[in-house]
PAGURO-815312 format. One line per 10 residues: number of its first residue (from 1); for each residue x, y, z of C-alpha. Coordinates in Angstrom, 3 decimals. Layout:
N
NUM = X,Y,Z; ...
// end
This chain:
545
1 = -20.649,1.176,-11.051; -20.140,-0.810,-14.199; -20.856,-4.541,-13.993; -17.828,-6.843,-13.867; -16.677,-8.719,-16.929; -17.726,-12.291,-17.488; -15.489,-14.696,-15.626; -14.309,-16.445,-18.769; -14.238,-15.194,-22.333; -14.246,-17.853,-25.025
11 = -12.348,-16.978,-28.149; -12.984,-19.101,-31.183; -10.010,-19.368,-33.449; -11.280,-20.480,-36.849; -9.037,-22.359,-39.233; -10.123,-22.299,-42.849; -8.502,-22.354,-46.250; -8.000,-18.993,-47.942; -10.228,-18.396,-50.932; -8.586,-17.245,-54.088
21 = -9.623,-13.741,-54.990; -8.802,-14.019,-58.690; -8.309,-16.625,-61.372; -4.641,-15.704,-61.699; -3.922,-16.816,-58.125; -2.919,-20.439,-57.524; -5.382,-22.545,-55.589; -4.843,-22.918,-51.880; -2.931,-26.062,-50.943; -4.989,-28.993,-49.784
31 = -5.189,-29.359,-46.020; -3.373,-32.219,-44.339; -6.134,-34.623,-43.198; -4.166,-35.544,-40.113; -3.894,-31.939,-38.928; -7.293,-30.649,-40.003; -9.526,-33.093,-38.167; -10.844,-30.374,-35.827; -11.803,-27.296,-37.780; -11.898,-25.155,-34.662
41 = -9.639,-24.665,-31.671; -10.875,-23.262,-28.378; -8.701,-21.051,-26.162; -9.811,-20.083,-22.675; -8.703,-16.635,-21.579; -7.825,-16.651,-17.900; -8.995,-13.420,-16.249; -8.454,-12.686,-12.558; -10.905,-10.173,-11.071; -9.717,-8.426,-7.906
51 = -11.439,-5.971,-5.613; -9.177,-2.990,-4.962; -11.049,-0.941,-2.362; -10.589,2.366,-4.208; -9.020,4.158,-7.144; -5.286,4.845,-6.923; -4.092,8.420,-6.679; -1.542,7.724,-9.406; 0.072,4.717,-11.066; 3.431,6.463,-11.298
61 = 5.678,4.435,-8.929; 7.568,7.524,-7.792; 4.397,9.533,-7.114; 2.086,7.050,-5.424; 1.549,6.612,-1.684; -1.702,4.662,-1.279; -2.020,0.879,-1.155; -4.662,1.025,-3.907; -1.887,2.064,-6.276; 0.743,-0.260,-4.854
71 = -1.411,-3.356,-5.358; -1.651,-2.586,-9.063; 1.960,-1.468,-9.410; 3.226,-4.791,-8.062; 1.626,-6.395,-11.125; 2.783,-3.725,-13.565; 6.379,-3.370,-12.425; 9.250,-5.330,-10.989; 12.072,-3.963,-8.878; 15.603,-5.151,-8.321
81 = 14.359,-7.489,-5.590; 10.936,-9.116,-5.414; 9.002,-11.301,-2.982; 7.923,-14.921,-2.874; 4.308,-15.677,-1.882; 5.379,-15.988,1.769; 7.121,-12.596,1.694; 10.698,-13.875,1.549; 13.017,-11.877,-0.701; 13.843,-13.295,-4.139
91 = 15.663,-11.950,-7.230; 13.672,-9.603,-9.445; 15.204,-7.628,-12.290; 18.509,-8.252,-10.517; 19.474,-11.891,-10.886; 22.023,-11.529,-8.078; 23.612,-8.929,-5.829; 26.525,-8.506,-3.461; 27.133,-6.367,-0.380; 30.482,-4.938,0.661
101 = 32.074,-6.084,3.904; 31.180,-2.810,5.630; 27.514,-3.127,4.547; 27.544,0.146,2.630; 27.796,-0.766,-1.047; 25.171,-2.878,-2.819; 25.959,-4.036,-6.333; 23.092,-5.459,-8.422; 23.568,-7.480,-11.613; 20.567,-7.038,-13.909
111 = 19.147,-9.780,-16.098; 20.059,-9.266,-19.756; 16.661,-10.747,-20.682; 14.678,-8.190,-18.607; 12.477,-6.111,-20.904; 9.981,-3.266,-20.813; 6.551,-3.941,-22.259; 7.614,-2.171,-25.464; 10.399,-4.741,-25.907; 13.309,-2.450,-24.984
121 = 15.851,-3.664,-22.383; 15.660,-2.686,-18.716; 18.951,-0.977,-17.915; 20.775,0.113,-14.793; 20.376,3.751,-15.823; 16.593,3.373,-15.610; 16.909,2.663,-11.876; 19.320,5.580,-11.478; 16.831,7.880,-13.220; 13.973,6.627,-11.037
131 = 15.787,7.203,-7.757; 17.087,10.626,-8.764; 13.590,11.579,-9.892; 12.130,10.466,-6.537; 14.810,12.364,-4.605; 14.233,15.613,-6.497; 12.255,17.957,-4.180; 10.238,19.350,-7.097; 8.923,15.854,-7.864; 7.163,15.698,-4.523
141 = 7.515,11.930,-4.225; 5.436,10.938,-1.164; 7.694,7.954,-0.413; 10.989,9.794,-0.946; 11.858,9.273,2.720; 12.515,5.625,1.912; 15.650,6.825,0.115; 17.224,8.374,3.218; 19.541,5.400,3.707; 21.279,6.258,0.412
151 = 24.294,8.569,0.450; 23.315,12.251,0.109; 19.567,11.543,-0.065; 18.765,13.619,3.012; 20.646,16.663,1.719; 19.095,16.317,-1.752; 15.592,16.156,-0.273; 16.425,19.296,1.704; 17.485,21.075,-1.488; 21.137,21.307,-0.436
161 = 22.555,19.085,-3.207; 21.520,18.281,-6.790; 19.857,14.889,-7.510; 22.971,13.800,-9.428; 24.773,13.597,-6.066; 22.605,10.660,-4.948; 24.682,7.574,-4.150; 23.514,5.539,-7.143; 25.337,4.867,-10.395; 25.254,2.595,-13.410
171 = 28.622,0.847,-13.551; 27.596,-0.698,-16.857; 24.292,-1.104,-18.724; 23.460,-4.115,-16.560; 25.246,-3.314,-13.307; 23.878,-0.935,-10.687; 25.609,0.290,-7.549; 23.871,1.872,-4.551; 25.941,3.293,-1.705; 24.399,3.764,1.741
181 = 25.381,6.304,4.372; 25.359,3.608,7.064; 24.651,-0.140,7.214; 20.903,-0.676,6.828; 19.693,-4.163,7.672; 16.273,-3.676,6.079; 17.505,-2.101,2.838; 16.744,-5.071,0.566; 13.202,-5.145,1.971; 12.892,-1.436,1.177
191 = 13.948,-2.081,-2.410; 10.691,-4.002,-2.993; 8.731,-0.726,-2.588; 7.408,0.890,-5.806; 9.480,4.049,-5.298; 12.517,1.892,-6.198; 10.958,0.634,-9.444; 12.738,1.612,-12.691; 11.629,4.566,-14.780; 11.200,4.213,-18.537
201 = 12.946,6.969,-20.545; 9.649,7.954,-22.166; 7.626,8.033,-18.925; 5.280,11.059,-19.034; 5.674,11.939,-15.363; 2.303,11.008,-13.907; 0.224,8.019,-14.936; -3.253,9.322,-14.257; -6.507,7.967,-15.734; -6.231,7.297,-19.471
211 = -2.477,7.928,-19.769; -1.188,8.476,-23.281; 1.884,6.358,-22.622; 2.244,3.610,-20.055; 5.200,1.242,-20.327; 6.004,-1.168,-17.501; 8.473,-3.989,-16.901; 6.466,-6.427,-14.791; 4.433,-9.522,-15.637; 1.498,-7.383,-16.791
221 = 1.086,-4.189,-18.760; -1.475,-1.415,-18.636; -4.503,-1.591,-20.913; -7.250,0.686,-19.603; -8.400,2.772,-16.642; -12.012,3.830,-16.193; -12.096,5.929,-12.990; -14.347,4.520,-10.272; -15.045,1.486,-12.456; -12.035,-0.663,-13.318
231 = -8.342,-0.819,-14.167; -7.393,-3.500,-16.653; -3.983,-5.113,-17.120; -2.955,-7.696,-19.702; -0.059,-10.120,-19.797; 3.260,-8.537,-20.760; 4.626,-10.661,-23.646; 8.134,-9.296,-23.037; 8.376,-10.106,-19.311; 11.547,-12.144,-18.714
241 = 9.719,-14.816,-16.662; 6.513,-14.880,-18.719; 6.455,-18.689,-18.743; 5.559,-18.635,-15.030; 2.636,-16.220,-15.525; -0.622,-18.167,-15.760; -3.083,-15.300,-16.223; -3.992,-13.438,-19.409; -5.641,-10.458,-17.773; -6.100,-8.927,-14.328
251 = -8.953,-6.493,-13.711; -8.973,-4.385,-10.537; -12.303,-2.990,-9.334; -12.069,0.091,-7.044; -15.189,-0.752,-5.033; -15.180,1.441,-1.936; -18.244,-0.154,-0.346; -17.465,-3.454,1.360; -21.148,-4.404,1.202; -21.228,-3.811,-2.555
261 = -18.009,-5.741,-3.028; -19.434,-8.668,-1.064; -22.528,-8.719,-3.274; -20.361,-8.562,-6.389; -18.384,-11.553,-5.132; -21.530,-13.535,-4.371; -22.810,-12.675,-7.836; -19.694,-14.186,-9.430; -18.180,-10.868,-10.552; -15.048,-11.070,-8.352
271 = -12.473,-13.736,-7.587; -10.786,-11.941,-4.664; -12.246,-9.202,-2.476; -10.182,-6.387,-1.012; -12.037,-6.648,2.280; -15.325,-7.785,3.801; -18.171,-6.135,5.697; -17.592,-7.017,9.336; -21.298,-7.681,9.872; -21.109,-10.611,7.446
281 = -18.214,-12.457,9.069; -20.390,-14.855,11.092; -22.482,-15.619,8.021; -19.386,-16.213,5.894; -17.799,-18.453,8.510; -20.963,-20.531,8.447; -21.647,-20.620,4.712; -18.254,-20.166,3.023; -15.570,-21.238,5.515; -13.223,-22.467,2.778
291 = -13.351,-19.100,0.987; -12.664,-16.876,4.014; -9.033,-15.805,4.493; -8.091,-13.777,7.591; -4.572,-12.979,8.799; -2.835,-10.320,10.927; -0.333,-8.155,9.101; 1.921,-5.158,9.711; -0.581,-2.335,9.559; -2.237,0.120,11.959
301 = -5.339,2.302,12.023; -5.068,5.528,13.984; -6.514,9.022,14.267; -4.173,11.902,13.525; -4.639,15.287,15.193; -4.287,18.625,13.452; -1.539,19.907,15.728; -1.252,23.238,13.923; -4.779,24.513,14.711; -7.171,24.753,17.665
311 = -8.530,22.939,19.527; -5.699,20.363,19.587; -2.607,22.546,19.153; -0.764,22.818,22.477; -3.508,20.879,24.261; -2.267,17.342,25.082; -4.832,16.950,27.862; -7.683,17.291,25.362; -6.004,14.893,22.950; -5.450,12.295,25.654
321 = -8.995,12.641,26.949; -10.394,11.751,23.530; -8.059,8.766,23.242; -8.998,7.380,26.670; -12.734,7.767,25.999; -12.635,5.302,23.093; -13.629,1.800,24.179; -11.568,-0.050,21.595; -12.690,-3.488,22.726; -16.351,-2.517,22.392
331 = -15.857,-1.021,18.930; -13.983,-4.098,17.773; -16.449,-6.583,19.252; -19.747,-4.836,18.498; -19.005,-2.826,15.353; -16.136,-4.666,13.693; -17.198,-8.133,14.886; -13.755,-9.014,16.193; -12.008,-8.536,12.865; -9.255,-6.185,14.120
341 = -6.866,-6.043,17.108; -7.269,-3.146,19.611; -4.135,-0.999,19.648; -2.452,1.241,22.210; 0.619,2.062,20.129; 1.676,2.745,16.565; 3.957,-0.177,15.650; 2.083,-3.511,15.493; 3.470,-6.783,16.854; 5.445,-8.891,14.417
351 = 8.649,-6.958,13.782; 11.627,-9.140,14.814; 13.275,-8.180,18.140; 11.251,-4.961,18.514; 9.111,-4.353,21.606; 6.065,-2.321,20.505; 5.382,0.540,22.916; 1.962,0.929,24.517; 0.073,3.680,26.269; 0.036,2.911,30.029
361 = -3.769,3.050,29.852; -3.686,-0.295,28.033; -3.514,-2.075,31.392; -6.461,-0.149,32.902; -10.139,-0.971,32.795; -12.335,1.172,30.583; -14.011,2.617,33.694; -10.610,3.765,34.973; -9.774,5.277,31.600; -13.072,7.170,31.497
371 = -12.548,8.622,34.965; -9.156,9.979,33.931; -10.549,11.154,30.580; -13.203,13.305,32.271; -10.618,14.858,34.580; -8.323,15.699,31.671; -11.189,17.061,29.578; -12.353,19.364,32.377; -8.839,20.701,32.784; -8.332,21.125,29.032
381 = -11.585,23.039,28.527; -11.599,25.195,31.650; -12.787,28.672,30.696; -14.308,27.564,27.360; -17.734,29.083,26.812; -18.539,27.359,23.529; -18.809,23.598,22.941; -15.904,22.043,21.115; -16.604,21.103,17.498; -14.498,18.483,15.756
391 = -14.427,17.645,12.051; -13.179,14.121,11.345; -12.355,13.221,7.731; -11.702,9.825,6.181; -11.539,8.068,2.827; -14.767,6.308,1.952; -15.044,2.865,3.578; -17.825,0.964,5.320; -15.432,-0.321,7.970; -14.138,3.150,8.763
401 = -17.554,4.815,8.736; -19.116,2.421,11.224; -16.153,2.605,13.588; -15.977,6.412,13.444; -19.696,6.785,14.090; -19.303,4.639,17.209; -16.268,6.655,18.350; -18.026,9.981,17.732; -20.954,8.756,19.821; -18.588,7.891,22.679
411 = -17.066,11.382,22.582; -20.444,13.105,22.481; -21.781,11.001,25.332; -18.681,11.510,27.495; -17.954,15.180,26.832; -20.885,16.691,24.932; -18.689,17.734,22.010; -20.039,18.075,18.471; -18.443,15.677,15.982; -18.824,15.943,12.219
421 = -17.736,12.692,10.556; -17.087,13.527,6.917; -16.235,11.125,4.108; -14.601,11.803,0.745; -13.704,9.798,-2.330; -10.226,8.467,-1.655; -8.285,10.547,-4.182; -10.036,13.705,-2.941; -9.289,12.659,0.639; -5.567,12.406,-0.174
431 = -5.607,16.080,-1.184; -7.907,17.313,1.597; -5.710,15.883,4.354; -2.873,18.133,3.158; -4.937,21.244,3.987; -4.979,21.812,7.790; -7.877,24.256,7.442; -10.192,21.436,6.335; -10.080,19.125,9.354; -9.260,18.645,13.033
441 = -8.873,14.840,13.049; -7.995,12.552,10.174; -8.447,8.791,10.118; -5.252,7.179,8.858; -4.221,3.666,7.910; -0.566,2.763,7.539; 0.687,-0.536,6.163; 4.406,-1.225,6.486; 6.465,-0.496,3.382; 9.109,-2.862,4.756
451 = 9.419,-5.039,7.854; 10.900,-2.572,10.314; 9.480,-0.157,12.938; 10.996,2.788,11.096; 8.372,2.538,8.347; 5.698,3.557,10.890; 7.710,6.111,12.845; 8.983,7.920,9.740; 5.459,9.163,9.025; 5.837,11.581,11.983
461 = 9.252,12.921,10.997; 9.135,16.730,10.691; 9.944,16.840,6.968; 8.147,13.651,5.916; 5.684,14.240,3.078; 3.144,12.057,4.866; 3.278,14.110,8.069; 0.067,16.087,7.545; -0.428,16.459,11.303; 2.075,19.233,11.994
471 = 4.035,17.163,14.518; 7.457,18.784,14.924; 9.958,17.479,17.477; 13.679,17.802,16.821; 14.422,15.178,19.482; 12.124,12.698,17.734; 13.843,13.365,14.383; 17.243,12.955,16.050; 16.270,9.534,17.426; 15.281,8.374,13.941
481 = 18.518,9.764,12.510; 20.588,8.076,15.199; 18.872,4.753,14.566; 19.925,4.921,10.933; 23.569,5.350,11.944; 23.559,2.679,14.643; 24.999,-0.621,13.477; 24.284,-2.810,16.518; 20.717,-4.165,15.931; 19.398,-4.113,19.500
491 = 20.819,-0.648,20.205; 19.173,0.585,17.021; 15.787,-0.851,17.988; 16.102,0.701,21.470; 16.344,4.128,19.822; 13.199,3.435,17.824; 11.397,2.307,20.968; 12.305,5.673,22.542; 10.877,7.446,19.499; 7.588,5.564,19.724
501 = 7.332,6.311,23.446; 7.820,10.004,22.651; 4.891,9.931,20.214; 2.720,8.332,22.883; 3.854,10.753,25.616; 3.111,13.687,23.291; -0.283,12.176,22.380; 0.569,12.896,18.746; -2.143,10.501,17.573; -4.849,8.123,18.813
511 = -4.019,4.452,18.226; -7.088,2.424,17.308; -6.425,-1.004,15.845; -3.697,-3.172,14.397; -4.795,-4.599,11.096; -6.019,-8.010,10.140; -6.859,-8.803,6.539; -10.161,-10.407,5.665; -10.954,-11.521,2.153; -13.085,-13.901,0.200
521 = -11.182,-15.941,-2.376; -12.932,-17.995,-5.034; -12.249,-21.757,-5.022; -11.095,-21.397,-8.633; -8.061,-19.351,-7.503; -4.907,-21.379,-6.872; -1.804,-20.317,-4.951; -3.423,-17.616,-2.802; -1.188,-16.430,0.040; -0.758,-13.060,1.757
531 = 2.689,-11.798,2.789; 3.299,-10.283,6.263; 3.073,-6.887,4.522; -0.389,-7.791,3.159; 0.816,-8.093,-0.429; -0.644,-10.321,-3.122; 1.111,-10.675,-6.466; -1.177,-11.789,-9.295; 1.717,-13.561,-10.999; 1.765,-16.087,-8.141
541 = -1.839,-17.081,-8.853; -3.561,-19.314,-11.368; -7.180,-20.198,-12.154; -8.976,-23.471,-12.617; -10.638,-23.877,-16.017
// end
C-alpha cells in the first residue's frame, strides 16, 4: 500500500524579471515598487483525502454497480438532478424541469454554461446516448433496471425493441424529454443515480485503471488511478459552478482493511475514513468524540443463497434453519460492538409510509429460534449420509470477516456443518458471485439507489442483473410490475409489502443487519454531512488552512 500524500502541498510561485538573452533585446521594464514588495506569493493547495473501502469495478457510470465506484463518480459527474448535503433534490445540469399533468412526461432544461472537462458543452443528446447505451442488452449495464420506469425500457432490455425506441429524446440541444410508462413518484430521486449521468461522445466504453480518455462533467476530473493504491481527481476548471468548489484535489484510497484505514487516519494520511473497525469504537468515543460520525442509512447486509445448486435449491427448511440459528443480537453486540441494527427483513426502516416486513421469528427469543432451527434442520437433512459443506464468499472487509466467522461458528456448533468462509479482492468478488459453481452463500450489502422500497426488492427480480441467487418467481415479478403501474401511493406500497413478505416466506435470503455508517472526520474538514442514502459529495466540503 503506497503511503498517502502529504496533507498540504506548498507551491512557491516566483515572480522575477525576465533576463534578456541577447543585446538586441530591449531591457525588461522596471518593476512597480508598489506591486513588487513581496517577491514571492504562496498558494496552498487544498487536498481532501478520503478512504474508499475498495477499488471500483469500473468508473464508467453505465457499467458500475458498487458503491466504491459511485462515491467517486459523484465527484466526477453531475446528472440532471443533484442532491444537497441533507439529501434533498436540487438542480444539477438541468437548471429547471417540468412534469406533465398526468405525471408521465418530464422535460429538463439544461444549463447553457454546463461543460465537460474538455470545455465542450453538455448537451441533451449526451443524456439520450447514455440512457440508450445503458438500456442496450449487449452493454450489460448492472443498473439498467433503474430505467424500467421509462417507456419501452422493459422491452428493450428483453431484446424485443431497439434502444432507439426508449422514451427519451432531445427536443433541442439544451432540452431533454423523458416519457414514463406510468407515474413514478421516486423518478427524480432515481435520476441522481450514476446510470443517468451523461455520456461524452468520445467515451471509450469502460473506464478501467489507466484509461486513455476520461472526460467528465462534474466538479472534478480524472487524473490518475493506481489500482489498490489511490484514485486521484483534480478540480474541473470548466465546471459550471466551479466558484462553489473549495478543493483543488480529491484522492480516494481503496483501503479494504478497516484497521489499516484507522491507522492511516491516526497517522494524518486521511481526512475521512470509509468505515471504522468496530473494536475501536469505545476507544474512539473516549479519545476522539468530536471526530466520530455515526448515522443510520438506507442499507442492508444479508446472505444470499445459491438457489440453483444443492444444498439450498428446493430446500427452504435448510435455508430457514440457518437463518434462525444466527444470534444477530450477539453478533452485533460482541463482534460489531453495537455498530449495526439487527435485521429480520430486507427493506430498512426510513422509507416514507412503507411498513418494512419482518420474519415472524423476530418476536421470538433466541432459544425459541434455535429449537425450531434444529427441528427444521433434522427434517431438511433426513437421509443425508455426508455432512453438509457450505462455501461462503465475500468481498474483503474486516467487518464482514469477523461477523461471518462468528456466524459460521454458530452453524457448526448448532448443526455440525462445515463452513468455508472465503474472501476475495472486491473486483474479483464481483465476478465470482456471477458463477453459481463457485459458492453456496454470498454475503451481500445493498445501499438504496433511491429512497423507495423498490430499490431493494428489484435485486430479486428474475431478470435483474444483480440477481445472482437464481431466485425466480413470476408472482414476485408481477407484484413489482403492478407497483410500477399503480398510481395511488398507499396501494402501491401495499404491493411492495406483499413482495417483501414473499421473499421472507420463500427464505430467499438471510437478513442480517440494517446499516449504520461510522466514520472518522478530521477537524479540518468543514461541511461534513451524510445523506439518508449514505452519500458524501466532496464539492460540499472545504478544508481549514
